[in-house]
N, CA, C and O atoms as a GROMACS GRO file, in nm:
protein
  312
    1MET      N    1  10.950 -14.630  -4.882
    1MET     CA    2  10.858 -14.737  -4.848
    1MET      C    3  10.776 -14.701  -4.726
    1MET      O    4  10.721 -14.789  -4.659
    2ASN      N    5  10.769 -14.573  -4.695
    2ASN     CA    6  10.690 -14.531  -4.580
    2ASN      C    7  10.734 -14.601  -4.452
    2ASN      O    8  10.650 -14.649  -4.376
    3GLY      N    9  10.864 -14.609  -4.427
    3GLY     CA   10  10.914 -14.670  -4.306
    3GLY      C   11  10.933 -14.821  -4.314
    3GLY      O   12  10.989 -14.880  -4.222
    4LEU      N   13  10.889 -14.882  -4.421
    4LEU     CA   14  10.904 -15.027  -4.439
    4LEU      C   15  11.039 -15.053  -4.504
    4LEU      O   16  11.063 -15.012  -4.617
    5THR      N   17  11.128 -15.122  -4.432
    5THR     CA   18  11.258 -15.155  -4.490
    5THR      C   19  11.242 -15.273  -4.586
    5THR      O   20  11.141 -15.343  -4.584
    6LEU      N   21  11.343 -15.293  -4.668
    6LEU     CA   22  11.338 -15.408  -4.760
    6LEU      C   23  11.332 -15.539  -4.683
    6LEU      O   24  11.263 -15.632  -4.725
    7ASP      N   25  11.404 -15.548  -4.572
    7ASP     CA   26  11.400 -15.672  -4.495
    7ASP      C   27  11.264 -15.690  -4.428
    7ASP      O   28  11.216 -15.803  -4.417
    8ASN      N   29  11.202 -15.581  -4.384
    8ASN     CA   30  11.066 -15.590  -4.331
    8ASN      C   31  10.970 -15.636  -4.440
    8ASN      O   32  10.882 -15.719  -4.416
    9ALA      N   33  10.988 -15.583  -4.561
    9ALA     CA   34  10.903 -15.623  -4.674
    9ALA      C   35  10.921 -15.772  -4.703
    9ALA      O   36  10.824 -15.841  -4.732
   10ARG      N   37  11.045 -15.820  -4.694
   10ARG     CA   38  11.070 -15.963  -4.716
   10ARG      C   39  10.995 -16.045  -4.613
   10ARG      O   40  10.933 -16.146  -4.647
   11GLY      N   41  11.000 -16.003  -4.488
   11GLY     CA   42  10.928 -16.073  -4.382
   11GLY      C   43  10.778 -16.070  -4.404
   11GLY      O   44  10.710 -16.171  -4.385
   12LEU      N   45  10.726 -15.954  -4.444
   12LEU     CA   46  10.583 -15.940  -4.471
   12LEU      C   47  10.542 -16.030  -4.587
   12LEU      O   48  10.430 -16.081  -4.591
   13ALA      N   49  10.633 -16.050  -4.681
   13ALA     CA   50  10.606 -16.137  -4.796
   13ALA      C   51  10.621 -16.284  -4.760
   13ALA      O   52  10.598 -16.372  -4.844
   14ALA      N   53  10.661 -16.312  -4.636
   14ALA     CA   54  10.678 -16.449  -4.587
   14ALA      C   55  10.779 -16.528  -4.671
   14ALA      O   56  10.756 -16.643  -4.707
   15LEU      N   57  10.891 -16.461  -4.700
   15LEU     CA   58  10.999 -16.524  -4.776
   15LEU      C   59  11.127 -16.525  -4.694
   15LEU      O   60  11.157 -16.428  -4.626
   16THR      N   61  11.202 -16.634  -4.701
   16THR     CA   62  11.336 -16.634  -4.646
   16THR      C   63  11.425 -16.557  -4.743
   16THR      O   64  11.386 -16.531  -4.857
   17VAL      N   65  11.544 -16.522  -4.699
   17VAL     CA   66  11.638 -16.456  -4.790
   17VAL      C   67  11.666 -16.547  -4.909
   17VAL      O   68  11.673 -16.500  -5.023
   18TYR      N   69  11.680 -16.676  -4.884
   18TYR     CA   70  11.707 -16.770  -4.993
   18TYR      C   71  11.591 -16.774  -5.093
   18TYR      O   72  11.613 -16.774  -5.214
   19GLU      N   73  11.467 -16.778  -5.042
   19GLU     CA   74  11.351 -16.782  -5.132
   19GLU      C   75  11.341 -16.654  -5.215
   19GLU      O   76  11.311 -16.658  -5.334
   20LEU      N   77  11.368 -16.540  -5.150
   20LEU     CA   78  11.368 -16.415  -5.225
   20LEU      C   79  11.480 -16.414  -5.327
   20LEU      O   80  11.460 -16.370  -5.440
   21TRP      N   81  11.596 -16.461  -5.288
   21TRP     CA   82  11.709 -16.464  -5.382
   21TRP      C   83  11.676 -16.550  -5.503
   21TRP      O   84  11.709 -16.512  -5.615
   22LEU      N   85  11.611 -16.664  -5.484
   22LEU     CA   86  11.572 -16.748  -5.598
   22LEU      C   87  11.480 -16.672  -5.693
   22LEU      O   88  11.498 -16.678  -5.814
   23ARG      N   89  11.383 -16.601  -5.639
   23ARG     CA   90  11.292 -16.521  -5.722
   23ARG      C   91  11.369 -16.411  -5.793
   23ARG      O   92  11.350 -16.388  -5.912
   24TYR      N   93  11.455 -16.343  -5.719
   24TYR     CA   94  11.538 -16.235  -5.773
   24TYR      C   95  11.628 -16.287  -5.884
   24TYR      O   96  11.637 -16.225  -5.991
   25PHE      N   97  11.695 -16.398  -5.862
   25PHE     CA   98  11.785 -16.457  -5.961
   25PHE      C   99  11.708 -16.498  -6.086
   25PHE      O  100  11.755 -16.476  -6.198
   26THR      N  101  11.591 -16.557  -6.067
   26THR     CA  102  11.508 -16.600  -6.180
   26THR      C  103  11.466 -16.481  -6.267
   26THR      O  104  11.451 -16.494  -6.388
   27LEU      N  105  11.449 -16.366  -6.204
   27LEU     CA  106  11.409 -16.246  -6.277
   27LEU      C  107  11.528 -16.173  -6.340
   27LEU      O  108  11.511 -16.069  -6.404
   28GLY      N  109  11.649 -16.226  -6.321
   28GLY     CA  110  11.766 -16.166  -6.383
   28GLY      C  111  11.861 -16.098  -6.287
   28GLY      O  112  11.958 -16.036  -6.330
   29GLY      N  113  11.836 -16.110  -6.157
   29GLY     CA  114  11.927 -16.052  -6.058
   29GLY      C  115  12.063 -16.119  -6.066
   29GLY      O  116  12.074 -16.238  -6.093
   30THR      N  117  12.167 -16.041  -6.044
   30THR     CA  118  12.303 -16.092  -6.063
   30THR      C  119  12.386 -16.099  -5.936
   30THR      O  120  12.499 -16.148  -5.939
   31GLU      N  121  12.333 -16.050  -5.825
   31GLU     CA  122  12.409 -16.051  -5.700
   31GLU      C  123  12.394 -16.186  -5.629
   31GLU      O  124  12.300 -16.260  -5.655
   32THR      N  125  12.487 -16.215  -5.540
   32THR     CA  126  12.483 -16.341  -5.466
   32THR      C  127  12.376 -16.336  -5.358
   32THR      O  128  12.326 -16.228  -5.324
   33ARG      N  129  12.342 -16.451  -5.305
   33ARG     CA  130  12.246 -16.457  -5.194
   33ARG      C  131  12.298 -16.380  -5.074
   33ARG      O  132  12.223 -16.306  -5.010
   34ASP      N  133  12.426 -16.396  -5.042
   34ASP     CA  134  12.483 -16.323  -4.928
   34ASP      C  135  12.477 -16.172  -4.950
   34ASP      O  136  12.445 -16.097  -4.857
   35ASP      N  137  12.507 -16.127  -5.072
   35ASP     CA  138  12.500 -15.984  -5.101
   35ASP      C  139  12.356 -15.934  -5.092
   35ASP      O  140  12.332 -15.822  -5.047
   36LEU      N  141  12.260 -16.015  -5.135
   36LEU     CA  142  12.120 -15.976  -5.123
   36LEU      C  143  12.083 -15.959  -4.975
   36LEU      O  144  12.016 -15.862  -4.939
   37GLY      N  145  12.125 -16.050  -4.892
   37GLY     CA  146  12.100 -16.038  -4.749
   37GLY      C  147  12.158 -15.910  -4.693
   37GLY      O  148  12.094 -15.842  -4.613
   38ARG      N  149  12.280 -15.878  -4.734
   38ARG     CA  150  12.345 -15.754  -4.687
   38ARG      C  151  12.270 -15.631  -4.738
   38ARG      O  152  12.256 -15.533  -4.665
   39TYR      N  153  12.222 -15.637  -4.861
   39TYR     CA  154  12.145 -15.526  -4.918
   39TYR      C  155  12.014 -15.507  -4.842
   39TYR      O  156  11.975 -15.394  -4.812
   40LEU      N  157  11.946 -15.616  -4.812
   40LEU     CA  158  11.819 -15.608  -4.740
   40LEU      C  159  11.837 -15.544  -4.603
   40LEU      O  160  11.750 -15.471  -4.556
   41ARG      N  161  11.950 -15.570  -4.539
   41ARG     CA  162  11.980 -15.513  -4.406
   41ARG      C  163  12.032 -15.370  -4.416
   41ARG      O  164  12.044 -15.302  -4.314
   42GLY      N  165  12.064 -15.324  -4.536
   42GLY     CA  166  12.117 -15.190  -4.553
   42GLY      C  167  12.267 -15.183  -4.541
   42GLY      O  168  12.323 -15.073  -4.529
   43ASP      N  169  12.335 -15.298  -4.544
   43ASP     CA  170  12.481 -15.303  -4.530
   43ASP      C  171  12.554 -15.298  -4.664
   43ASP      O  172  12.678 -15.297  -4.666
   44LEU      N  173  12.481 -15.295  -4.775
   44LEU     CA  174  12.540 -15.295  -4.908
   44LEU      C  175  12.448 -15.217  -5.000
   44LEU      O  176  12.326 -15.224  -4.986
   45GLU      N  177  12.506 -15.144  -5.093
   45GLU     CA  178  12.427 -15.070  -5.192
   45GLU      C  179  12.414 -15.152  -5.320
   45GLU      O  180  12.510 -15.215  -5.364
   46PHE      N  181  12.296 -15.150  -5.380
   46PHE     CA  182  12.274 -15.205  -5.514
   46PHE      C  183  12.246 -15.087  -5.606
   46PHE      O  184  12.194 -14.984  -5.563
   47GLY      N  185  12.280 -15.103  -5.733
   47GLY     CA  186  12.242 -15.003  -5.832
   47GLY      C  187  12.092 -15.006  -5.854
   47GLY      O  188  12.023 -15.098  -5.809
   48ASP      N  189  12.042 -14.905  -5.924
   48ASP     CA  190  11.898 -14.896  -5.948
   48ASP      C  191  11.842 -15.019  -6.017
   48ASP      O  192  11.734 -15.066  -5.982
   49GLY      N  193  11.914 -15.073  -6.115
   49GLY     CA  194  11.865 -15.190  -6.188
   49GLY      C  195  11.848 -15.311  -6.098
   49GLY      O  196  11.746 -15.379  -6.106
   50GLN      N  197  11.945 -15.337  -6.013
   50GLN     CA  198  11.936 -15.452  -5.922
   50GLN      C  199  11.830 -15.428  -5.814
   50GLN      O  200  11.760 -15.520  -5.773
   51HIS      N  201  11.819 -15.303  -5.768
   51HIS     CA  202  11.713 -15.271  -5.673
   51HIS      C  203  11.576 -15.301  -5.734
   51HIS      O  204  11.489 -15.358  -5.669
   52ASP      N  205  11.559 -15.263  -5.860
   52ASP     CA  206  11.430 -15.285  -5.925
   52ASP      C  207  11.397 -15.434  -5.940
   52ASP      O  208  11.280 -15.471  -5.936
   53VAL      N  209  11.498 -15.518  -5.957
   53VAL     CA  210  11.474 -15.662  -5.965
   53VAL      C  211  11.429 -15.714  -5.828
   53VAL      O  212  11.339 -15.798  -5.820
   54VAL      N  213  11.491 -15.665  -5.721
   54VAL     CA  214  11.448 -15.703  -5.585
   54VAL      C  215  11.304 -15.655  -5.562
   54VAL      O  216  11.221 -15.730  -5.512
   55ALA      N  217  11.277 -15.531  -5.599
   55ALA     CA  218  11.142 -15.475  -5.581
   55ALA      C  219  11.040 -15.556  -5.660
   55ALA      O  220  10.932 -15.585  -5.609
   56LEU      N  221  11.074 -15.593  -5.782
   56LEU     CA  222  10.983 -15.673  -5.864
   56LEU      C  223  10.956 -15.808  -5.800
   56LEU      O  224  10.841 -15.853  -5.793
   57ALA      N  225  11.060 -15.874  -5.752
   57ALA     CA  226  11.043 -16.004  -5.687
   57ALA      C  227  10.951 -15.993  -5.566
   57ALA      O  228  10.863 -16.077  -5.546
   58LEU      N  229  10.971 -15.890  -5.485
   58LEU     CA  230  10.886 -15.871  -5.367
   58LEU      C  231  10.743 -15.834  -5.408
   58LEU      O  232  10.647 -15.887  -5.352
   59ASN      N  233  10.730 -15.743  -5.503
   59ASN     CA  234  10.596 -15.700  -5.544
   59ASN      C  235  10.518 -15.812  -5.611
   59ASN      O  236  10.396 -15.819  -5.596
   60GLU      N  237  10.586 -15.900  -5.684
   60GLU     CA  238  10.516 -16.016  -5.740
   60GLU      C  239  10.465 -16.106  -5.628
   60GLU      O  240  10.354 -16.160  -5.638
   61ARG      N  241  10.544 -16.122  -5.524
   61ARG     CA  242  10.499 -16.202  -5.409
   61ARG      C  243  10.379 -16.136  -5.341
   61ARG      O  244  10.284 -16.204  -5.304
   62PHE      N  245  10.384 -16.004  -5.324
   62PHE     CA  246  10.270 -15.934  -5.265
   62PHE      C  247  10.145 -15.951  -5.350
   62PHE      O  248  10.035 -15.965  -5.297
   63HIS      N  249  10.162 -15.951  -5.482
   63HIS     CA  250  10.048 -15.975  -5.571
   63HIS      C  251   9.990 -16.115  -5.547
   63HIS      O  252   9.869 -16.132  -5.543
   64GLU      N  253  10.077 -16.214  -5.531
   64GLU     CA  254  10.032 -16.350  -5.501
   64GLU      C  255   9.951 -16.354  -5.371
   64GLU      O  256   9.860 -16.435  -5.357
   65LEU      N  257   9.986 -16.268  -5.277
   65LEU     CA  258   9.919 -16.263  -5.147
   65LEU      C  259   9.800 -16.166  -5.147
   65LEU      O  260   9.743 -16.137  -5.042
   66ASP      N  261   9.764 -16.115  -5.266
   66ASP     CA  262   9.655 -16.018  -5.281
   66ASP      C  263   9.679 -15.890  -5.202
   66ASP      O  264   9.586 -15.832  -5.145
   67LEU      N  265   9.805 -15.846  -5.198
   67LEU     CA  266   9.842 -15.721  -5.132
   67LEU      C  267   9.887 -15.620  -5.238
   67LEU      O  268   9.923 -15.658  -5.349
   68ASP      N  269   9.885 -15.493  -5.202
   68ASP     CA  270   9.935 -15.389  -5.292
   68ASP      C  271  10.085 -15.404  -5.311
   68ASP      O  272  10.153 -15.472  -5.234
   69HIS      N  273  10.136 -15.340  -5.416
   69HIS     CA  274  10.280 -15.334  -5.438
   69HIS      C  275  10.336 -15.238  -5.334
   69HIS      O  276  10.312 -15.117  -5.340
   70LEU      N  277  10.409 -15.291  -5.240
   70LEU     CA  278  10.457 -15.212  -5.127
   70LEU      C  279  10.600 -15.160  -5.145
   70LEU      O  280  10.642 -15.069  -5.073
   71VAL      N  281  10.672 -15.216  -5.239
   71VAL     CA  282  10.813 -15.178  -5.256
   71VAL      C  283  10.826 -15.088  -5.379
   71VAL      O  284  10.796 -15.131  -5.490
   72PRO      N  285  10.871 -14.964  -5.359
   72PRO     CA  286  10.885 -14.873  -5.474
   72PRO      C  287  11.005 -14.912  -5.561
   72PRO      O  288  11.104 -14.967  -5.513
   73TYR      N  289  10.993 -14.880  -5.687
   73TYR     CA  290  11.103 -14.898  -5.782
   73TYR      C  291  11.194 -14.775  -5.776
   73TYR      O  292  11.155 -14.671  -5.723
   74ALA      N  293  11.313 -14.788  -5.828
   74ALA     CA  294  11.413 -14.681  -5.818
   74ALA      C  295  11.360 -14.547  -5.868
   74ALA      O  296  11.386 -14.444  -5.806
   75ASP      N  297  11.288 -14.546  -5.977
   75ASP     CA  298  11.234 -14.420  -6.031
   75ASP      C  299  11.134 -14.355  -5.935
   75ASP      O  300  11.114 -14.234  -5.938
   76ASP      N  301  11.073 -14.436  -5.850
   76ASP     CA  302  10.973 -14.384  -5.755
   76ASP      C  303  11.038 -14.318  -5.633
   76ASP      O  304  10.974 -14.238  -5.565
   77VAL      N  305  11.164 -14.351  -5.606
   77VAL     CA  306  11.230 -14.296  -5.488
   77VAL      C  307  11.340 -14.198  -5.524
   77VAL      O  308  11.390 -14.128  -5.435
   78ASN      N  309  11.378 -14.189  -5.649
   78ASN     CA  310  11.483 -14.095  -5.691
   78ASN      C  311  11.423 -13.963  -5.736
   78ASN      O  312  11.495 -13.872  -5.775
   0.00000   0.00000   0.00000
């Protein structure tokens, strides 16, 4: 993410962890809100599939804000 952490991306998207978790859950994410918070801080690992759901939720928000997709998907970083 060119130095942009997932939690920084969440802040840039103007979402609370809870708001991001709702978007993530709606898109099929299966982790808890607390686990999402830990993942955003780098304290927990998610598999590629769950990472991609987080990335999609953030990138959809960036689209709403007329910004580029700033969060890479797993295939883009592996």
